Backbone as ProteinMPNN parsed JSONL, in Angstrom:
{"seq_chain_A": "XXXXXXXXXXXXXXXXXXXXXXXXXXXXXXXXXXXXXXXXXXXXXXXXXXXXXXXXXXXXXXXXXXXXXXXXXXXXXXXXXXXXXXXXX", "coords_chain_A": {"N_chain_A": [[7.389, 27.667, -22.908], [9.37, 25.83, -22.234], [8.808, 25.327, -19.56], [6.45, 23.777, -19.679], [7.381, 21.402, -20.802], [9.129, 20.406, -18.847], [7.323, 20.005, -16.789], [5.704, 18.04, -17.9], [7.45, 15.908, -17.901], [7.481, 15.175, -15.247], [5.029, 14.085, -14.671], [3.314, 11.201, -13.696], [1.824, 8.232, -14.678], [-0.659, 6.131, -13.295], [-1.729, 2.886, -13.106], [-4.835, 1.452, -12.524], [-6.757, -1.245, -11.583], [-10.039, -2.08, -12.335], [-12.257, -3.594, -10.146], [-14.525, -6.214, -9.486], [-16.137, -6.968, -6.711], [-17.262, -9.409, -4.379], [-19.882, -9.466, -1.875], [-18.84, -10.636, 0.411], [-16.074, -10.305, 0.041], [-15.915, -7.502, 0.122], [-16.696, -7.151, 2.751], [-14.563, -8.385, 4.139], [-12.46, -6.653, 3.381], [-13.385, -4.304, 4.542], [-13.304, -4.987, 7.276], [-10.526, -5.347, 7.624], [-9.644, -2.739, 7.137], [-10.925, -1.455, 9.236], [-9.577, -2.582, 11.42], [-7.058, -1.528, 10.884], [-7.554, 1.212, 11.218], [-8.174, 1.231, 13.959], [-5.686, 0.461, 15.01], [-4.093, 2.629, 14.154], [-5.352, 4.7, 15.536], [-4.712, 3.978, 18.151], [-1.94, 4.288, 18.039], [-1.82, 7.045, 17.582], [-2.925, 7.989, 19.967], [-0.951, 7.143, 21.747], [1.244, 8.686, 20.878], [0.233, 11.248, 21.343], [0.033, 11.198, 24.148], [2.732, 10.984, 24.818], [3.669, 13.414, 23.753], [2.277, 15.222, 25.374], [3.52, 14.712, 27.796], [6.112, 15.659, 27.212], [5.539, 18.365, 26.731], [4.693, 19.045, 29.25], [7.025, 19.247, 30.587], [8.338, 16.984, 31.356], [10.937, 14.543, 31.121], [11.206, 12.213, 28.661], [12.233, 9.005, 28.547], [14.175, 7.367, 26.018], [13.47, 4.726, 25.692], [10.784, 4.74, 26.182], [9.63, 6.099, 24.152], [7.167, 6.642, 21.628], [6.654, 4.256, 19.116], [6.248, 4.523, 15.92], [7.275, 4.462, 13.433], [7.578, 2.257, 11.631], [4.967, 1.635, 10.707], [4.281, 4.084, 9.523], [6.17, 4.212, 7.485], [5.449, 2.071, 5.795], [2.838, 2.862, 5.029], [3.388, 5.342, 3.771], [4.982, 4.554, 1.643], [3.168, 3.037, 0.138], [1.344, 5.032, -0.515], [2.932, 6.827, -1.993], [3.621, 5.278, -4.203], [1.165, 4.8, -5.207], [-0.03, 2.405, -5.168], [-2.02, -0.182, -4.11], [-2.049, -3.262, -3.03], [-4.036, -6.085, -3.81], [-3.961, -8.15, -1.917], [-3.151, -6.778, 0.336], [-5.291, -5.447, 1.274]], "CA_chain_A": [[7.361, 26.345, -23.471], [10.286, 24.981, -21.467], [8.116, 24.952, -18.337], [5.505, 22.699, -19.973], [8.115, 20.167, -21.028], [9.626, 19.882, -17.568], [6.161, 19.518, -16.045], [5.28, 16.791, -18.528], [8.386, 14.86, -17.492], [7.222, 14.78, -13.858], [3.725, 13.423, -14.556], [3.403, 9.743, -13.697], [0.545, 7.558, -14.822], [-0.841, 4.998, -12.403], [-2.743, 1.976, -13.61], [-5.696, 0.904, -11.485], [-7.63, -2.266, -12.138], [-11.397, -2.091, -11.807], [-12.541, -4.903, -9.573], [-15.875, -6.562, -9.079], [-15.987, -7.735, -5.478], [-18.473, -9.958, -3.772], [-20.202, -8.881, -0.564], [-17.902, -11.201, 1.384], [-14.782, -9.642, -0.162], [-16.06, -6.149, 0.656], [-16.735, -7.268, 4.208], [-13.178, -8.636, 4.578], [-11.702, -5.41, 3.226], [-13.876, -3.368, 5.548], [-12.773, -5.398, 8.582], [-9.09, -5.046, 7.653], [-9.501, -1.286, 7.27], [-11.35, -1.121, 10.595], [-8.443, -2.944, 12.274], [-5.994, -0.559, 10.617], [-7.954, 2.467, 11.861], [-8.027, 1.039, 15.401], [-4.247, 0.466, 15.28], [-3.61, 3.997, 13.979], [-5.878, 5.492, 16.657], [-3.905, 3.635, 19.316], [-0.641, 4.939, 17.85], [-2.03, 8.471, 17.772], [-3.103, 8.199, 21.399], [0.361, 6.969, 22.353], [2.057, 9.844, 20.522], [-0.324, 12.403, 22.057], [0.426, 11.08, 25.549], [4.15, 11.321, 24.886], [3.782, 14.849, 23.51], [1.812, 15.919, 26.574], [4.587, 14.596, 28.8], [7.177, 16.582, 26.805], [5.054, 19.732, 26.955], [4.599, 19.238, 30.689], [8.361, 19.409, 31.126], [8.923, 15.692, 31.695], [11.885, 13.915, 30.199], [10.713, 10.896, 28.272], [13.366, 8.174, 28.133], [14.052, 6.831, 24.656], [12.801, 3.419, 25.757], [9.344, 4.976, 26.294], [9.149, 6.843, 22.995], [6.203, 5.951, 20.786], [7.292, 3.687, 17.927], [5.291, 4.494, 14.819], [8.005, 4.606, 12.174], [7.347, 1.141, 10.704], [3.648, 1.811, 10.102], [4.332, 5.251, 8.662], [6.97, 3.883, 6.314], [4.637, 1.223, 4.913], [1.759, 3.668, 4.464], [3.897, 6.362, 2.859], [5.446, 3.878, 0.424], [1.99, 2.693, -0.651], [0.769, 6.269, -1.024], [3.815, 7.364, -3.025], [3.563, 4.435, -5.391], [-0.199, 4.744, -5.687], [-0.349, 0.992, -5.316], [-2.543, -0.93, -2.98], [-2.173, -4.608, -3.534], [-5.279, -6.76, -3.436], [-3.729, -8.925, -0.701], [-2.924, -5.902, 1.485], [-6.577, -4.955, 1.737]], "C_chain_A": [[8.218, 25.378, -22.657], [9.616, 24.48, -20.196], [7.169, 23.769, -18.555], [6.211, 21.366, -20.169], [8.62, 19.574, -19.717], [8.472, 19.373, -16.717], [5.708, 18.175, -16.6], [6.18, 15.639, -18.12], [8.071, 14.343, -16.092], [5.895, 14.066, -13.679], [3.914, 11.921, -14.651], [1.997, 9.162, -13.793], [0.498, 6.345, -13.908], [-1.99, 4.16, -12.942], [-3.518, 1.392, -12.438], [-6.658, -0.071, -12.145], [-9.005, -2.145, -11.501], [-11.711, -3.5, -11.333], [-14.024, -5.05, -9.267], [-15.736, -7.461, -7.865], [-17.327, -8.251, -4.995], [-18.703, -9.268, -2.433], [-19.222, -9.376, 0.495], [-16.528, -10.549, 1.263], [-14.815, -8.199, 0.367], [-16.031, -6.171, 2.183], [-15.335, -7.5, 4.775], [-12.336, -7.373, 4.488], [-12.099, -4.395, 4.293], [-13.304, -3.707, 6.92], [-11.278, -5.102, 8.697], [-8.854, -3.557, 7.823], [-9.907, -0.837, 8.667], [-10.221, -1.429, 11.591], [-7.3, -1.945, 12.112], [-6.301, 0.769, 11.299], [-7.786, 2.358, 13.373], [-6.553, 1.096, 15.798], [-3.683, 1.875, 15.179], [-4.118, 4.916, 15.087], [-5.066, 5.235, 17.922], [-2.531, 4.304, 19.224], [-0.755, 6.444, 18.086], [-2.172, 8.8, 19.251], [-1.752, 8.103, 22.121], [1.257, 8.185, 22.096], [1.555, 11.094, 21.255], [0.053, 12.375, 23.532], [1.896, 11.456, 25.729], [4.359, 12.822, 24.712], [3.351, 15.645, 24.743], [2.842, 15.839, 27.699], [5.714, 15.576, 28.489], [6.763, 18.022, 27.118], [4.944, 20.057, 28.443], [5.958, 19.371, 31.359], [9.02, 18.109, 31.54], [9.968, 15.303, 30.665], [11.339, 12.52, 29.92], [11.907, 10.082, 27.811], [13.116, 7.568, 26.753], [13.327, 5.485, 24.641], [11.283, 3.556, 25.831], [8.79, 5.786, 25.128], [8.16, 5.991, 22.203], [6.897, 5.485, 19.515], [6.258, 3.566, 16.818], [5.973, 4.481, 13.465], [7.718, 3.486, 11.183], [6.018, 1.308, 9.98], [3.653, 2.99, 9.141], [5.102, 4.973, 7.385], [6.161, 3.067, 5.316], [3.552, 2.05, 4.247], [2.269, 4.698, 3.476], [4.402, 5.737, 1.563], [4.262, 3.53, -0.463], [1.384, 3.946, -1.267], [1.614, 6.852, -2.151], [3.703, 6.572, -4.321], [2.163, 4.386, -5.981], [-0.673, 3.316, -5.849], [-0.891, 0.446, -4.015], [-2.809, -2.332, -3.524], [-3.429, -5.268, -3.002], [-5.106, -7.514, -2.128], [-3.537, -8.045, 0.519], [-4.211, -5.319, 2.022], [-7.313, -6.11, 2.292]], "O_chain_A": [[7.823, 24.236, -22.425], [9.827, 23.336, -19.793], [7.092, 22.868, -17.72], [5.706, 20.322, -19.754], [8.54, 18.363, -19.511], [8.636, 18.394, -15.99], [5.365, 17.272, -15.837], [5.716, 14.505, -18.005], [8.365, 13.188, -15.782], [5.657, 13.487, -12.619], [4.581, 11.421, -15.557], [1.095, 9.569, -13.061], [1.484, 5.623, -13.762], [-3.082, 4.667, -13.198], [-2.929, 0.898, -11.477], [-7.294, 0.251, -13.149], [-9.129, -2.112, -10.277], [-11.459, -4.477, -12.039], [-14.68, -4.1, -8.838], [-15.268, -8.594, -7.979], [-18.37, -7.622, -5.176], [-17.825, -8.573, -1.923], [-18.821, -8.617, 1.377], [-15.886, -10.27, 2.275], [-13.854, -7.737, 0.983], [-15.417, -5.313, 2.818], [-14.959, -6.886, 5.774], [-11.585, -7.055, 5.411], [-11.249, -3.715, 4.87], [-12.867, -2.816, 7.647], [-10.812, -4.658, 9.746], [-7.965, -3.151, 8.571], [-9.293, 0.073, 9.224], [-9.945, -0.635, 12.49], [-6.655, -1.565, 13.089], [-5.414, 1.384, 11.891], [-7.303, 3.296, 14.007], [-6.207, 1.708, 16.808], [-2.881, 2.282, 16.02], [-3.398, 5.812, 15.529], [-4.768, 6.162, 18.675], [-2.022, 4.824, 20.217], [0.114, 7.045, 18.718], [-1.602, 9.779, 19.732], [-1.461, 8.907, 23.007], [1.946, 8.654, 23.001], [2.354, 11.902, 21.731], [0.362, 13.417, 24.11], [2.256, 12.158, 26.673], [5.139, 13.431, 25.444], [3.995, 16.629, 25.108], [3.011, 16.789, 28.462], [6.218, 16.248, 29.388], [7.532, 18.793, 27.692], [5.086, 21.213, 28.843], [6.034, 19.584, 32.568], [10.149, 18.121, 32.029], [9.891, 15.685, 29.497], [11.05, 11.754, 30.839], [12.533, 10.414, 26.804], [11.975, 7.294, 26.381], [12.645, 5.155, 23.67], [10.566, 2.59, 25.571], [7.606, 6.124, 25.117], [8.302, 4.771, 22.12], [7.649, 6.245, 18.904], [5.482, 2.611, 16.786], [5.292, 4.49, 12.439], [7.622, 3.753, 9.985], [5.954, 1.138, 8.763], [3.085, 2.9, 8.052], [4.723, 5.45, 6.316], [6.188, 3.347, 4.118], [3.357, 1.956, 3.035], [1.642, 4.913, 2.438], [4.262, 6.334, 0.495], [4.329, 3.704, -1.68], [0.955, 3.922, -2.42], [1.073, 7.319, -3.154], [3.692, 7.148, -5.409], [1.987, 3.975, -7.128], [-1.62, 3.052, -6.591], [-0.286, 0.601, -2.954], [-3.682, -2.54, -4.366], [-3.831, -5.028, -1.864], [-6.019, -7.519, -1.302], [-3.739, -8.51, 1.641], [-4.225, -4.754, 3.115], [-8.443, -5.957, 2.755]]}, "name": "protein", "num_of_chains": 1, "seq": "XXXXXXXXXXXXXXXXXXXXXXXXXXXXXXXXXXXXXXXXXXXXXXXXXXXXXXXXXXXXXXXXXXXXXXXXXXXXXXXXXXXXXXXXX"}
């Protein structure tokens, strides 16, 4: 019984609003997501290139390290909160 109570305490409800979007709004959201995917692909490519240099035995100066922390922080915060604001899409 104690296990069920502690599990119940950890459950968090997330409210999601159903939206009716016009074709134009869907198109805008799609374009923003496409841009986001392109940016993330570029970051992934940069990180893979850096990793290959490390694996090849090269020393990569800190000034040449891939900088992805800001994007990851924003995405992880949105995922943890389960919130995607209408303006962010």
